[in-house]
N, C-alpha and C positions, 0 to 999 in steps of 0.2 A: 682765178683762172685766167691765163693769158689769152690774147686774141687768137694765137695759133692753136692752142688747146681747145678753145671754144669752137673754132672752125672744124677741127677734127671730130669733136663730139657731134657737131651738127651733121657733118657728112656721114658719120657712122649711123646716126639715127635715121637719116634719109635713106641710106642703103638698106637698113633693116626694114623700113616701111615698104620699100620696093620688093624685097624678098618676100615679105608677108603677103603683099598684094598678088605677086606671081603665084605663090602657093595656093591662095584662095581661088584664083582663076583656074589653075590646074585641077583643083578638087572639083570645082563646079562643072568643068568640061567632062571629067571622068564620071561624075555622078549622073550627068545627063545621058552620056553614052551608055552606061551600064543599065540605067533605069529603062531606057528605050529597048536595049537588047533583051532584058528580062521580060518586058511586056510582050515581046515577040514569041516567047515560049508558049507553045500550045498547052492545053490542060494535060494531054497525054505526055508531052515532053517533060513537063514539070513533075508529073507522077513518076515517070521512069527515073528521072534524075534524083528525086527525093528518095525513091526506093534504093537506088545505088548508094547514095550518101548514107542512108540509115544502116545499110548492111556494113559499110566500112566503119561507121561510128560504133556499132555494136561489137566489132572486132578490135577496136582501138584499145591497146593495152592499158592506157590510163583510165579509160572509162570502165573497162572490165575490172580493174583493181578497185576503183572507187565503189563500184556496184557490189562486188563480193565482200568488201570490208565494211559495208554500211556507211560509206561516205556520202557527201553531199554533192549532187550534180545540178547545176543550173542550166536551164534551157530557155526556150521562148516559144510562143505560139505564133506560127508563121502567118503572114498576111498574104492570102491568095491574090488579092488585088494588086500586090506589088510583084507577084511572081516569085516569092521567096521559097527557098528550099524548106521543106517541113520536116523537122527532126522528131516528130511525135512518136514514131514507132521505136526509135532508139531510146527515147526517154521512158516510154512505157516498159521496154525490156529492162532498162536500168532499175526502174522501180520494182519490177517483179523479181529482180536478182538481189534486191536488198538495199538499193540506194535510196537516200532521201532526195526526192526531186523537187526543186524549187523553181518558180517562175517569176519573171519581173513584173513590177507594178510601178507606174510613174507616179511620183509624189510632188506636190507643190513645195514641200519643205525638204531640206537636205537630210539624207542623201536623196537625190532626185530619182534614182532607180533603186527600188527596194525589192528584195527577194522573199517570196512567201511559199510555204509548203502548200501545194495545190495540185490537183489532178484535173486537167482540162476535160477529161471524159465525164467528170461529175459536174453537172450544171450549177449546183449549189456552191461550188468552189470558185466560180468565175463570174466576172461582171464586165460590162462594156467600159472601156477606158478611152482615153483621148486618141485621136488620129485613127479611129477604127480598130484599135487594138482590143484584144480579149485578154484580160488580166485577172489575177487573183483578187478575191474580195479583201478589203482592208483589214478585216478581222482575222484573216488566216495567220497562222503562226509565222513570224518573220525570222529570217536567218541573216546574220551579218555577212556582207559580201566577202569579208576577209576569212570567213570560215568555210568557203566553198572549195571543194577539191577539184572539180572540173567545171569550167564555165564555157558553155557553147554559145557562140556569138554569131548573129547575122552580119552581113556586110555587103557593100556594093562592089568592092574590089579588094584584092589582096595581092601581095607579091611574095617571092620566095624568101625574103628577109623577114617576113612576118608583119610588114606594114598593112594596116587595115583602113579602108575608107568606109565610113558609115554615112548616115544622112545629115550629119553636121551638128546635131544637138549636143554631142559630147556626153550623153548619158552613160553609154557603155565604157567610154574612156575613164570616167570617174569611178565606176564600179570595178573595172579591171585594174585600175590604178591602186585601189585598196588591196586587191589580191596581190599585186606585185609588191606593194609596201610591206605586206605581211610575210613576204618571202616564201610563199607556198602556192599550191594550186597550179592548174594547167589551163591555158586559154586556147580554145579550139574554135576556129572559124569554120563555117559551112557555106558552100557556094557551088554554083555550076562551074565546070572546068573553065569556061570562057571568062570567068571573073578573075582568073589568075593572070596578072599583067606583069610586064617586065619591071616596071617602076611605079609603085603606088605612092602618090604624093603624101607626105606625112610631116607634121611639125613636132616640136618638143612635147606638146601636151597629148599627142596621139599615142595610145598604148597599143603595142603590137601583140600578135598572137604567137603561140608556140608551134602550132601546126594548123593546116587547113585541110579539111576533108571535102573532096569534090566527088562528082559522079564518076570520075575516072582514076583518081589517085588520092593518096595521102601525102601532102607536102609537109615535110619536116623543115621548119623554118630556121634559118641561120640568123637569129636576131642580132642586130648590131653589125652585121657584115657589110662591107663596102660594096 
C-alpha cells in the first residue's frame, strides 16, 4: 500500500469513528430526554394512553389477520416503573381470537432474546427476570423469532421512516433482524405520541419497524425513505 493510500485509509477510518461517536451521543441524548418525559406521565395518563394504543392495536389489520388465522404474536410485559405503554389487553384479545401469544425472555446464551408461549395472567407461567422484568419461565414452550407473524416492540423513540431507539442493549434488534432475514412478519412499535420524533438516530445494526401505534395515530412507516 502506498503512503497516499495509507493516509486515505487512515482518514476514512478516523471519519468513521467520528460518525459513530456522534451517533452514540445523539442516541444517549434522546434516550435521556424520552426517559425523563415518560417518567412525567401520571398513572392516569399512562392508563389512558395504553387504552388508546390497545384499541388501535386490536383493530390493526395485521394483528387481526394473525389472530384469526392462528398465527404467532409476540408482545412484552410493560415496565410500569419506566412508564411503558402496556399492550396486555391487545395481547389478551389476540389470544382469545386464536393467536399464539409469546413473550420475551432474556438469555445468557444466544439468542439473547427468546420467545416463549406464556400468559402473564397465569402466575405459574411467569418469573422475575433481569432489570425488573417479568418474563416466561425457561421451561415454557419456545418459538423461533423467525416464525413470529407480528412482533410488538417497546421503544424510547421512533420516526416516520421506522427507525427505533431502544435502551441500547440490541436485544430486540437481534430478534427483529431474524424476522427480517426470514422475509416475513410485521414489526409494530408501540409508544406515546410524543415519542414520534422527526429524526430518530439509527445505525446499520438498528432494525426499523413497519408501523408505530400510538395513543393518537397509527404511523405507517416508509422504511428506507430519505
